[in-house]
N, C-alpha and C positions, 0 to 999 in steps of 0.2 A: 442439570440445567444451569445455564450461566447465570450468575447473580447479576441483576441489573445495576447494582451499586458497584460492581467491579470496574476498573478502567477498561476501556476498549483499545486494543492494540493492533496496529497494522505496520507492516514493514516494506520499505522500498529497498530492494537489493540491486545494485548496479551489476551489469553483465561482465565488466572487466576490472573490478575492484573488490576488496573485502571490506570496504567501509560502507555499511549500510545505514539508513536513516530510519528510526522508529517514530511513529506518529501515535502518541498517547492522548486518548480523549477521555474527558470526565473530571469533574462534573460537566453538566450539559454544555456550558459555554466556556470551557477551558480545554486547551489542547497543548501538549508539551512536546517538543522535538528532542530526541536523543541520538546520539551516535552510537553505533554497535560495530566494533571491530570483529569481524567474523572469524578471524584467525585466533585472537587472544580471548574473545568474548568480553572484552572490556566495554562497559556501558557508561556514557557521560551525558549529563543534562546540558541542554543548550537553551534556546529561547522558548517562551510560552506565548500563546495568543489568547486573549480574551474574545473567543469566537469559535468558529468551526472551520476545520480544513476538511475538504472532501477528498478522501483518499483515493477513491476510485477514478478521480479526475486528475490525478497527480502523477509525477514521474521523476526519475533520478537519471542523470547522464551516464553513460557507460563507464566513465572513469570516476564516477562518484563525487564529482567536483561541483555539479550544479543541481539544483532542485527547481521543478516547476510545479506549483500547487494552486489550486482553486480554494478560495476561503470566503467566509462571510463574517463580518464584524460590525456591530452596531447597525444592522440592516443593510449594509453595503457589501455587495458581492464583487470580487475582483480576482484576477489571475496574476500570479507573481512568478518571476525567476529569481532565484537567490543563490548565494554560495552555500552549498550543503556544508554542514548541517543547520545553517543559519536561516532565519526567516526574513531578514531585512531585504527589501527589494533592490535588485539590480534593474529589473524591468517591471512595468506594472500596467495592466490593462483592466478597465472596468468591465464586468460581466453585464451583458444586456440581454434579458429574455432567455437565459440558460445557465448552466453550471459553470462554464468556462473550462479552464484547465488546459492540458495539452500534453505532448510528447517530447522527450528528449532522445530521439533515436541515434544521434551522434554527439560527440563532445563539443561540436561547434555550431549546432543548429537546433531549432525548435519547430514545432508545429502546433498551432493553436487549434483546439477543438472546434471552436465556431468559425475558425478561418479568417476572422476579421481583425485587422490592425487599426480599424477606425476609432476604437476607444482607448487607444494607447496613451498613457500620460507620460511615461518616459521609458527608455530601454537602453540596454548596454550595447555597445558596438562589438562586443566579444563573441555574440552569438548571432546567427543569421536566421531570419524567419523563412520557412518553407510553406508554400501553399498547401492547404488541407486537401487530401485525396479522398477517393471514394471510400477507402477502407476505414478511415477514421470517421468519416461521415456516417457510414452505414453500421459500423460495428462498435464504435466508441472507443475509449481509451484503454479501459481495462483488458478487454479481450485481445487487443493488439499487443499489450505488455506481456500478457500470459503467453501468447504464441511466440513472442520474442524470446521468453525465458524457458521454452521447450515444452510447454503444454499443448496437447493436441485437442482440438475441438472434436467432440464426438456427437453432440446433440443440442439442438436449439428448439425449445418449447416455449410457449407463452408464459412469460414470467420467470424463466430461468434458462441459463446456458451452462452446459456441462462440458468440463475438460478433463483429461486424464494425463498422468505422467507415469512412465515406467521406473520402478525402483530397483529392478533386478530381482533375480531368483524367484521369479513367479509372483511378484509383489508389485502392485500398482496403487496409486492414489487418485481418487476421483475428486474434483472440485466442482461444486454446483454453485453458480453464482446467480443469486435470486435478485430479481429486479422488481422493485415496488411490490413486494409481497410481504406478508406478515412475519416478522422474525419472532421466535419463541423468546429471545432474550429481551427485546424492546417492546413487543406487543404492538408496535405500529408499522405501517408500511415503510419499507426502506430498501437500500441496497445492502446485501449482506451475503455471506457465503457459508456453506456447510461442506463437510468432507466424508469420504468414505475410503477406508483401507481395504484393499483386496488381497488376501493371502491365500494362495492356492485354491482359489474358488470360493473362500469363505469371506463374506462381507461384514466389516466392522464399522458401524456408524460413529462418526466423530462430529457430531452436530455442534459440540461446544468449542470446536476449533474455529476461531474468528478468522485466522489467516494461517496460510501453510505454504511452505516452499521447500525445495531441495537445494542445498548447497554443497557442492562436491560429494562427499560421501555420507552426509547427514541430512536428516529430516528436521526441519525447524517449523515451530507453530506457536500460535498464542492461544491461551485459554485462561479464563477467569482473571485477566489482568496480569498474567505472567507469560514469559517466553521460555519455551523448552526446546531441548535438542537431544536427538538420539541418533545412532547409526541407522541408515535408511533400510538395511537389510535384516535387522534384527527386531522381530516382533516382541520379544522379551524386554529389549531395552526401550522399545517405544512405549510399552506398558509400564516401564519404570524409568522415566527419562531424566536427564540432567536439568535442573532448574538453572536457567541463564540469568534471569532477573525478574523480581516481583515489583511491577510498576505501581501497584495499588498504594504503596507508602509514599510516592512521590508527590510533592506539593508545588504549586505555582511559585516561580521566582522571576525576578526581574534581572535580565542579563543583556547587555548591550553587544551588538555585533561589532567586531573589530575592523569594519570597513564602512 
């Protein structure tokens, strides 16, 4: 079982770049942003926030240059577009009545989850806003991101949505996105995910995998505050993976964005 004192790790992987963004949460009101070079496995620490970033309402542009995220700080909720992997706002909207956030489906445009520009404080001219469509309104941000990254929707039930991705050689991985149900890690209603590996018809639960994705020939996942990596077709290597980074040892630091 996942230790509730461990850092919680989530990763945003761009579709056209090897420069991912890691969102590290913990303690409760601290979140750190890290860059992850998926080619070299180099991890670098960037800015921290004394608050919370809602990872399931956030996104990264295909080229990895921009980040859109929904956050709350000192009781105020807002949506920001920044230069990845920094948090400093290029554009900012106040969230009213919801979690906010949005999508970056191209390198030059964004789509807000709530679809409203009314609460904008300032915004960059480098990105153009696109009106929200029925897909984002009906399905939300995370299912669209998963579909964009090659996950196939297989089932929708009350409280959870299930996706699957083929790993090759009769191997698949199933992702179950739990919506406002009780997590064994936190014990409180929240948005979270669990995973199942299926090898030649044998199902292996991976409930402690907080996040998981496929990048080229590797399976990537976070567990107990760490990121691991293994060849996607090797069950032996998945059971004995390479540790990419332990984020539990990271501490909050002050770092100013260079823009």
